[in-house]
Residue frames as qw, qx, qy, qz and C-alpha x, y, z in Angstrom:
[[0.210, 0.692, -0.076, -0.686, 193.54, 67.15, 106.34],
 [0.079, 0.316, -0.785, -0.527, 194.76, 65.04, 103.40],
 [0.138, 0.280, 0.950, -0.024, 191.87, 62.62, 103.91],
 [0.254, 0.683, 0.422, -0.540, 189.36, 65.46, 103.71],
 [0.201, 0.597, -0.405, -0.662, 190.86, 66.65, 100.42],
 [0.001, -0.087, 0.944, 0.319, 190.70, 63.15, 98.95],
 [0.187, 0.489, 0.817, -0.239, 187.07, 62.77, 100.01],
 [0.235, 0.713, 0.121, -0.650, 186.24, 66.20, 98.53],
 [0.144, 0.444, -0.655, -0.594, 187.91, 65.35, 95.21],
 [0.046, 0.118, 0.982, 0.140, 186.16, 61.98, 95.04],
 [0.223, 0.608, 0.630, -0.429, 182.79, 63.57, 95.84],
 [0.224, 0.666, -0.172, -0.690, 183.37, 66.19, 93.14],
 [0.090, 0.259, -0.841, -0.466, 184.26, 63.52, 90.59],
 [0.146, 0.329, 0.925, -0.117, 181.18, 61.51, 91.55],
 [0.264, 0.691, 0.360, -0.568, 178.94, 64.56, 91.03],
 [0.202, 0.582, -0.447, -0.649, 180.53, 65.43, 87.67],
 [0.044, 0.098, -0.944, -0.313, 180.33, 61.87, 86.34],
 [0.199, 0.457, 0.813, -0.301, 176.75, 61.56, 87.59],
 [0.291, 0.695, 0.109, -0.648, 175.74, 64.76, 85.79],
 [0.174, 0.443, -0.684, -0.553, 177.45, 63.60, 82.57],
 [0.071, 0.112, 0.988, 0.074, 175.73, 60.20, 82.79],
 [0.266, 0.592, 0.606, -0.460, 172.33, 61.86, 83.30],
 [0.288, 0.670, -0.191, -0.657, 172.84, 64.19, 80.33],
 [0.077, 0.277, -0.870, -0.402, 174.01, 61.26, 78.17],
 [0.174, 0.287, 0.933, -0.127, 170.98, 59.17, 79.13],
 [0.312, 0.681, 0.421, -0.512, 168.44, 61.92, 78.45],
 [0.256, 0.635, -0.384, -0.619, 170.03, 63.06, 75.19],
 [0.035, -0.135, 0.952, 0.272, 170.27, 59.44, 73.99],
 [0.258, 0.467, 0.810, -0.244, 166.55, 58.94, 74.69],
 [0.299, 0.735, 0.104, -0.599, 165.69, 62.15, 72.82],
 [0.139, 0.498, -0.670, -0.533, 167.81, 61.09, 69.82],
 [0.133, 0.094, 0.982, 0.096, 166.21, 57.63, 69.75],
 [0.306, 0.614, 0.596, -0.418, 162.72, 59.14, 69.91],
 [0.268, 0.706, -0.194, -0.627, 163.50, 61.56, 67.07],
 [0.031, 0.308, -0.861, -0.403, 164.89, 58.71, 64.94],
 [0.203, 0.308, 0.927, -0.073, 161.80, 56.53, 65.48],
 [0.301, 0.709, 0.386, -0.508, 159.41, 59.41, 64.74],
 [0.215, 0.673, -0.390, -0.590, 161.32, 60.32, 61.58],
 [0.221, 0.354, -0.841, -0.343, 162.05, 56.85, 60.15],
 [0.289, 0.064, 0.908, -0.298, 159.43, 54.63, 61.76],
 [0.164, -0.293, -0.790, -0.514, 156.37, 53.07, 60.15],
 [0.404, -0.209, 0.150, -0.878, 153.03, 54.62, 61.10],
 [0.357, -0.237, -0.903, -0.035, 150.62, 52.50, 63.10],
 [0.485, -0.566, -0.050, -0.664, 147.87, 52.72, 65.68],
 [0.331, 0.049, -0.839, 0.430, 147.86, 51.60, 69.28],
 [0.578, -0.651, -0.323, -0.373, 145.26, 51.06, 71.95],
 [0.014, -0.533, 0.606, -0.591, 146.45, 52.09, 75.37],
 [0.690, -0.263, -0.673, -0.040, 146.08, 49.11, 77.70],
 [0.599, -0.753, -0.219, 0.163, 147.42, 50.94, 80.75],
 [0.370, 0.714, -0.292, 0.519, 150.24, 53.05, 82.09],
 [0.730, -0.561, -0.244, 0.303, 152.53, 53.39, 85.08],
 [0.051, -0.972, 0.228, -0.005, 154.88, 56.01, 86.41],
 [0.803, 0.356, -0.337, 0.339, 158.56, 55.43, 85.67],
 [0.638, -0.635, -0.149, 0.410, 159.72, 57.52, 88.61],
 [0.457, -0.058, 0.219, 0.860, 161.50, 59.89, 86.21],
 [0.203, 0.889, 0.356, -0.204, 160.54, 63.37, 85.17],
 [0.498, 0.138, 0.257, 0.817, 161.87, 65.99, 82.80],
 [0.016, -0.310, -0.130, -0.942, 161.22, 69.68, 83.25],
 [0.325, -0.018, 0.519, -0.791, 158.82, 68.94, 86.09],
 [0.775, 0.143, -0.156, -0.596, 156.64, 66.65, 83.94],
 [0.729, -0.226, 0.634, -0.122, 156.26, 62.92, 84.57],
 [0.350, 0.366, -0.763, -0.402, 157.58, 60.31, 82.17],
 [0.787, -0.023, 0.411, -0.460, 155.01, 57.51, 81.96],
 [0.055, -0.219, 0.929, 0.294, 155.42, 53.96, 80.62],
 [0.706, 0.206, 0.037, -0.677, 152.48, 52.89, 78.47],
 [0.415, -0.003, 0.903, 0.112, 151.48, 49.32, 77.69],
 [0.449, 0.453, -0.188, -0.747, 150.11, 49.25, 74.16],
 [0.693, 0.266, 0.664, 0.086, 148.41, 46.92, 71.68],
 [0.050, 0.598, -0.373, -0.708, 150.02, 48.07, 68.41],
 [0.724, 0.440, 0.531, 0.036, 148.66, 47.38, 64.93],
 [0.151, -0.456, 0.471, 0.740, 150.65, 48.03, 61.76],
 [0.678, 0.531, 0.142, -0.487, 148.68, 48.50, 58.52],
 [0.285, 0.598, -0.675, -0.326, 151.52, 47.10, 56.38],
 [0.306, 0.124, -0.941, -0.070, 151.05, 43.52, 57.58],
 [0.641, -0.420, -0.320, -0.557, 147.95, 43.74, 59.78],
 [0.628, -0.098, -0.684, 0.358, 149.82, 42.25, 62.71],
 [0.417, -0.793, 0.023, -0.444, 149.08, 43.21, 66.28],
 [0.695, 0.018, -0.544, 0.470, 151.55, 42.97, 69.14],
 [0.472, -0.857, -0.194, 0.068, 152.03, 44.31, 72.65],
 [0.564, 0.365, -0.199, 0.714, 154.74, 46.84, 73.37],
 [0.374, -0.765, -0.310, 0.422, 155.70, 49.47, 75.89],
 [0.393, 0.585, 0.091, 0.704, 156.61, 53.07, 75.21],
 [0.369, -0.521, -0.357, 0.682, 157.80, 55.82, 77.54],
 [0.183, 0.639, 0.326, 0.672, 156.53, 59.33, 77.00],
 [0.128, -0.128, -0.365, 0.913, 156.69, 62.63, 78.82],
 [0.133, -0.651, -0.672, -0.327, 153.12, 63.69, 79.59],
 [0.001, 0.216, -0.222, 0.951, 152.28, 67.20, 80.68],
 [0.188, 0.270, 0.747, -0.578, 149.35, 67.57, 83.11],
 [0.487, 0.439, 0.055, -0.753, 147.12, 69.14, 80.44],
 [0.458, 0.325, -0.707, -0.430, 147.76, 66.14, 78.11],
 [0.248, -0.107, 0.908, -0.320, 146.66, 63.47, 80.63],
 [0.670, 0.335, 0.401, -0.528, 143.10, 63.21, 79.20],
 [0.614, 0.583, -0.386, -0.367, 144.63, 62.23, 75.82],
 [0.372, 0.398, -0.835, 0.081, 146.41, 59.18, 77.25],
 [0.636, -0.230, 0.490, -0.551, 143.81, 57.12, 79.11],
 [0.298, -0.065, 0.950, 0.071, 143.43, 53.33, 79.01],
 [0.487, 0.520, 0.694, -0.104, 141.23, 52.23, 76.11],
 [0.290, 0.847, -0.041, -0.444, 142.08, 55.20, 73.91],
 [0.822, 0.348, 0.270, 0.361, 143.58, 54.86, 70.44],
 [0.145, -0.871, 0.224, 0.412, 146.74, 56.81, 69.60],
 [0.713, 0.664, -0.219, 0.051, 149.07, 57.11, 66.62],
 [0.695, -0.557, 0.377, 0.255, 152.47, 55.47, 66.97],
 [0.512, 0.708, -0.474, -0.109, 155.65, 55.02, 64.98],
 [0.908, -0.268, 0.318, 0.052, 157.46, 51.68, 64.93],
 [0.337, 0.763, -0.543, -0.098, 161.06, 51.24, 63.85],
 [0.996, -0.070, 0.014, 0.050, 162.54, 47.80, 63.31],
 [0.061, 0.790, -0.606, 0.070, 166.17, 47.42, 64.35],
 [0.205, 0.252, -0.945, 0.040, 167.02, 43.79, 63.72],
 [0.344, -0.336, -0.876, 0.032, 164.96, 41.76, 66.17],
 [0.108, -0.401, -0.504, 0.757, 163.98, 44.83, 68.20],
 [0.040, 0.700, 0.521, 0.487, 160.94, 46.98, 67.61],
 [0.192, -0.167, -0.321, 0.912, 161.15, 50.53, 68.91],
 [0.069, -0.698, -0.659, -0.270, 157.75, 52.11, 69.54],
 [0.142, -0.127, -0.239, 0.952, 157.03, 55.78, 70.16],
 [0.125, 0.746, 0.630, -0.178, 153.69, 57.47, 70.79],
 [0.287, 0.427, 0.250, 0.820, 153.16, 60.49, 68.57]]
């Protein structure tokens, strides 16, 4: 009987900590996206391709895009990846070869890229 109670408590703790970790991860991603969109430099990107991340939010897939990004400030072009939630009706707007607006935020050596 005592063993069953211990297993139940441990399972409950695992579920609670898992839910907290999931909420932390998703809210952190939302905060990072908002920061990049607000403070980042405007640029353009050509979509080179995309793949499914295996994650979804609200029933919509989160896709990982491979991009060729160009910044007007220095004319440089570089490759980057960006994750974005794409609703089914938005899929035609995110096909390989298309050009999209992006925001790029420099954090030290890292470049954070978000599709607008």
